[in-house]
C-alpha positions as CSV (number, residue, x, y, z in Angstrom):
1,M,-0.2,-0.3,0.1
2,I,2.9,2.1,1.0
3,G,4.5,1.5,-2.2
4,D,1.6,2.6,-4.0
5,L,1.1,5.9,-2.4
6,A,2.3,8.9,-5.0
7,V,2.5,12.2,-3.5
8,D,2.8,15.3,-6.1
9,G,4.6,18.9,-5.2
10,N,1.9,20.4,-4.1
11,T,0.1,17.7,-1.7
12,L,4.0,17.5,0.0
13,T,3.9,21.0,0.7
14,I,1.0,21.6,2.3
15,L,1.9,18.3,4.4
16,V,5.0,19.4,5.2
17,I,3.7,22.8,6.2
18,A,0.9,20.9,8.7
19,L,3.4,19.2,10.7
20,V,5.3,22.6,11.0
21,A,2.2,24.2,12.6
22,L,1.0,21.3,14.5
23,I,5.2,21.4,16.1
24,I,4.4,24.8,16.5
25,G,1.0,24.5,18.3
26,L,2.8,21.9,20.5
27,I,5.0,24.3,21.7
28,F,3.0,26.8,22.6
29,G,0.3,24.4,24.2
30,F,3.4,22.8,26.3
31,R,3.8,26.6,27.4
32,A,0.2,26.9,28.1
33,V,-0.4,24.1,30.5
34,M,3.3,24.8,31.9
35,R,2.3,28.3,32.6
36,S,-0.8,27.2,34.1
37,R,0.3,25.0,36.6
38,S,3.3,27.0,38.3
39,H,0.4,29.6,38.9
40,T,-1.0,27.1,41.8
41,D,0.4,27.2,45.1
42,L,2.2,24.1,44.8
43,T,4.5,25.2,48.0
44,E,1.4,24.5,50.5
45,K,0.6,21.5,48.1
46,Y,3.5,19.6,48.8
47,K,4.3,21.4,52.2
48,E,4.4,18.1,54.4
49,K,5.9,15.5,51.5
50,T,9.7,14.2,51.7
51,W,11.5,12.5,48.6
52,S,12.5,8.8,49.2
53,S,15.2,9.8,46.9
54,P,17.5,13.3,46.1
55,L,16.9,12.5,42.2
56,K,13.1,12.1,42.7
57,A,13.8,15.7,44.1
58,R,15.2,17.4,41.5
59,A,12.1,18.4,40.2
60,K,11.4,20.5,43.5
61,Y,7.4,20.1,42.3
62,P,6.5,17.1,39.9
63,D,3.3,18.6,38.5
64,V,5.7,21.3,36.5
65,D,8.4,18.8,35.7
66,A,9.3,19.0,32.1
67,L,11.2,16.0,32.0
68,S,8.0,13.9,32.4
69,F,6.9,14.8,29.2
70,S,9.5,12.8,27.2
71,G,8.4,10.1,26.4
72,P,5.4,11.4,24.2
73,L,7.6,13.9,22.4
74,F,9.9,11.6,21.7
75,R,7.4,9.5,20.2
76,F,5.9,11.9,18.3
77,G,9.3,12.9,17.1
78,L,9.8,9.6,15.5
79,A,6.6,9.6,14.3
80,A,6.7,12.9,12.8
81,A,10.4,11.5,11.0
82,L,8.9,8.3,9.8
83,G,6.0,10.5,8.3
84,L,8.6,12.8,6.4
85,I,10.8,9.4,4.9
86,I,7.4,8.3,3.8
87,L,6.4,11.0,1.9
88,G,9.8,11.9,0.5
89,F,10.2,8.7,-0.9
90,S,6.3,9.1,-2.2
91,Y,7.5,12.2,-3.9
92,T,6.5,12.2,-7.6
93,Q,7.1,14.7,-10.3
94,Y,4.4,14.4,-12.9
95,E,5.3,16.2,-16.1
96,N,3.1,18.1,-18.1
97,E,1.5,16.6,-20.5
98,I,2.2,18.3,-24.2
99,Y,-0.3,18.4,-26.5
100,I,0.9,17.4,-29.4
101,P,-1.6,18.0,-32.5
102,D,-2.9,15.1,-35.1
103,N,-0.2,14.3,-37.8
104,A,1.9,17.1,-36.5
105,L,4.6,16.4,-39.5
106,E,1.9,16.3,-42.7
107,F,1.0,18.7,-44.5
108,E,-1.4,18.9,-48.0
109,E,-0.4,21.5,-49.4
110,E,2.7,21.7,-51.7
111,I,4.7,24.2,-50.7
112,E,7.3,26.5,-53.4
113,Q,10.9,25.4,-52.2
114,E,14.3,27.3,-53.1
115,P,16.5,24.6,-54.7
116,P,19.7,24.8,-51.7
117,R,23.0,26.1,-52.9
118,T,24.7,24.0,-54.3
119,A,28.2,23.6,-55.8
120,E,27.6,23.3,-59.6
121,P,29.1,26.3,-61.5
122,P,27.1,28.8,-62.7
123,P,25.7,28.8,-66.6
124,P,27.7,30.2,-68.9
125,P,26.7,33.6,-70.8
126,P,25.1,33.5,-73.6
127,P,26.8,34.1,-76.5
128,P,26.9,37.8,-77.8
129,P,24.8,38.6,-81.0
130,P,26.2,38.2,-84.5
131,P,28.2,41.2,-86.5
132,V,25.6,43.1,-88.4
133,I,26.7,43.6,-91.7
134,E,25.8,47.2,-93.3
135,A,25.7,47.7,-97.2
136,V,28.6,50.4,-98.3
137,E,28.3,52.0,-101.2
138,E,31.5,52.0,-103.7
139,P,32.9,55.2,-104.2
140,P,33.5,56.0,-107.6
141,E,36.5,55.0,-110.0
142,D,39.7,57.8,-109.4
143,P,41.9,58.1,-112.5
144,P,45.3,56.3,-112.6
145,P,47.5,57.8,-110.1
146,P,50.7,59.3,-111.9
147,P,54.0,57.5,-112.1
148,P,56.7,57.8,-108.8
149,P,59.3,60.1,-109.4
150,P,63.2,58.4,-109.5
151,P,64.5,57.6,-106.3
152,E,66.8,60.1,-104.6
153,E,70.5,58.7,-104.0
154,E,70.8,58.3,-100.3
155,E,74.2,60.2,-99.1
156,E,76.3,57.9,-96.9
157,T,77.1,58.8,-93.5
158,E,79.6,57.6,-91.3
159,N,78.8,56.6,-87.8
160,I,81.1,58.1,-85.9
161,P,81.3,57.4,-81.8
162,L,81.0,60.1,-79.7
163,P,83.7,60.6,-77.0
164,V,82.7,59.0,-73.7
165,K,84.2,59.8,-69.8
166,K,85.6,57.2,-68.0
167,D,83.3,58.0,-64.9
168,T,80.5,58.3,-67.3
169,V,77.7,55.2,-65.7
170,V,75.5,54.0,-68.5
171,K,72.5,53.0,-66.3
172,K,70.4,50.3,-68.4
173,K,66.1,50.5,-67.9
174,A,65.2,48.0,-65.6
175,P,62.7,45.4,-66.9
176,P,59.0,45.9,-65.9
177,P,58.0,44.0,-62.8
178,P,56.0,40.5,-63.6
179,P,51.6,41.3,-63.3
180,P,51.0,40.0,-59.5
181,P,49.3,36.7,-59.4
182,P,45.3,36.6,-59.8
183,P,43.1,35.9,-56.8
184,P,42.2,32.3,-55.6
185,P,39.3,31.2,-56.7
186,P,36.6,31.4,-53.8
187,P,35.6,28.0,-52.2
188,A,33.1,25.7,-53.6
189,E,30.0,25.7,-51.0
190,E,29.1,22.0,-51.1
191,E,25.4,20.6,-51.9
192,I,23.1,20.5,-49.6
193,F,20.9,17.5,-50.4
194,K,16.9,17.5,-49.9
195,V,16.6,13.2,-49.6
196,V,19.4,10.3,-48.8
197,E,19.6,7.5,-47.6
198,Q,19.6,8.1,-43.5
199,M,18.0,11.4,-43.3
200,P,19.2,13.6,-39.8
201,R,17.5,12.3,-36.7
202,F,16.6,14.8,-33.6
203,P,18.9,13.2,-30.9
204,G,17.9,11.4,-28.1
205,C,17.3,7.9,-29.5
206,E,20.7,6.7,-31.0
207,N,20.8,4.3,-28.0
208,E,17.3,3.2,-28.9
209,P,17.2,-0.8,-30.3
210,G,16.2,-1.2,-34.0
211,D,17.0,0.1,-37.2
212,N,17.0,3.1,-38.8
213,K,13.2,3.4,-39.3
214,A,12.5,2.9,-36.0
215,K,15.1,5.3,-34.7
216,K,13.7,7.7,-37.3
217,A,10.4,7.1,-35.3
218,C,11.5,7.4,-32.1
219,A,13.2,11.1,-32.9
220,D,10.6,12.2,-34.7
221,K,8.2,12.1,-31.8
222,K,10.9,13.2,-29.0
223,M,11.4,16.7,-31.6
224,L,7.5,16.6,-31.7
225,Q,7.9,17.0,-27.6
226,F,10.0,19.1,-27.6
227,I,8.6,21.7,-30.2
228,Y,4.9,21.4,-28.3
229,K,6.9,21.7,-25.1
230,N,8.9,25.1,-25.6
231,I,6.3,26.6,-27.9
232,K,3.8,29.7,-26.4
233,Y,0.8,30.3,-29.0
234,P,1.3,33.9,-29.6
235,A,-1.5,36.1,-27.7
236,I,-2.7,38.0,-30.6
237,A,-3.4,35.1,-32.6
238,R,-5.4,33.5,-29.6
239,E,-7.5,36.4,-29.0
240,N,-8.2,36.4,-32.8
241,G,-8.5,32.6,-32.6
242,I,-5.9,32.5,-35.7
243,Q,-5.4,28.8,-36.6
244,G,-2.7,26.9,-39.1
245,T,0.5,25.6,-40.0
246,A,3.9,27.8,-40.1
247,V,6.7,25.8,-42.1
248,I,10.2,26.3,-41.1
249,Q,13.0,25.1,-43.6
250,F,16.7,24.7,-42.1
251,V,19.5,22.9,-43.1
252,V,21.2,19.8,-41.2
253,E,25.0,20.2,-41.2
254,K,28.1,17.8,-41.0
255,S,28.5,18.4,-37.2
256,G,24.7,18.5,-36.4
257,E,24.3,21.5,-36.0
258,V,20.7,23.4,-37.1
259,T,21.2,26.8,-39.6
260,D,19.9,28.9,-42.1
261,I,16.5,28.6,-40.5
262,R,14.0,30.4,-42.5
263,L,10.4,30.9,-42.5
264,V,9.0,29.7,-46.0
265,R,5.3,30.0,-44.6
266,D,4.0,32.8,-42.0
267,L,1.2,32.5,-40.0
268,A,-0.7,35.4,-38.8
269,G,-0.2,36.7,-35.1
270,G,3.1,35.8,-34.8
271,C,3.4,32.1,-34.9
272,G,5.4,31.9,-38.1
273,S,8.2,33.8,-35.6
274,E,7.3,31.7,-32.8
275,A,7.9,28.5,-34.7
276,K,11.3,29.8,-35.7
277,R,12.3,30.7,-32.1
278,V,11.9,26.8,-31.0
279,V,13.6,25.5,-34.4
280,E,16.5,28.3,-32.8
281,L,16.5,27.0,-29.9
282,M,17.6,23.4,-31.0
283,N,21.5,24.9,-31.4
284,N,20.9,25.1,-27.5
285,M,20.3,21.8,-26.1
286,G,23.3,19.3,-25.0
287,E,22.7,17.2,-27.8
288,K,23.5,17.8,-31.3
289,W,21.2,16.3,-34.8
290,T,23.0,13.3,-36.3
291,P,23.4,14.2,-39.5
292,G,22.0,12.8,-42.7
293,R,24.7,9.8,-44.6
294,Q,24.7,9.5,-48.0
295,R,27.5,6.6,-49.7
296,G,28.7,6.4,-46.3
297,N,29.5,9.8,-45.4
298,N,27.8,12.7,-42.8
299,V,26.1,15.4,-45.4
300,R,24.1,18.9,-45.3
301,V,20.2,18.0,-45.8
302,Q,17.7,19.9,-46.0
303,F,15.4,19.6,-43.3
304,T,11.2,20.6,-43.7
305,L,9.4,21.2,-40.7
306,P,5.7,21.8,-40.4
307,V,4.8,23.3,-36.3
308,K,0.8,23.7,-36.8
309,F,-1.2,26.0,-34.2
310,K,-4.6,25.1,-33.1
311,L,-6.7,26.0,-30.2
312,E,-8.0,23.2,-27.6
């Protein structure tokens, strides 16, 4: 019977407060009884009393002997300590029930998804337009030119070297510097996959028994529990009865980190921003996602997550 006893936090707090109040009440009640006895004429009552032992006379008047209550008080203390021990072992912490909408990971309407950035080279530029051939009118024929005059005889000239002094320094022109090297090409961005052999999984299920399919189902369940435990229905949306589905897209990196979080379908009343905030909290967890794998290697995978807002 005691093993089936379960006490939540509120009940345990109330019982402890009641026990403390009972102890305080006993203290004040004990003091009131002793004070009322001390006001009686005990000297006249025990005037002819003789004590058989000095130990019995340690309290001059037995009516106000506080040690006479040691037995009941000791038993009360044992009972109170035993009760506290039972309550401590019976304390049960109940988790708040998390409401997860039906088919939370399904959405019917197709979403126009922006193609992920890949390492493919950009398309070549279009070819230049063909040259335009313009018709040019031929000029009228000119009369033949007159014959050239006879060539004149060139006078022979001698190359006479100029005198050069000994201290004269002949400077040669330095060759031009080589051109600077071309800048390095920008690093190619790794490809982002949408569907891979092993899709990324939310942390917490890697040690669970079963194959990848069973681990994926467990990871999806834990992910939904994380989302709907941390999400807060915006007050504006609640007051205006706004319901629907917001869609978030993000990339699970090779390291398991969540990056490039984008809101691809918004919902009025701040629901889309709230869904994005909850997804950003995934990077603050103690564990990271299990990255997707393709051909035995970790790859970057784009993940599409619908977040449903439904008023109860």
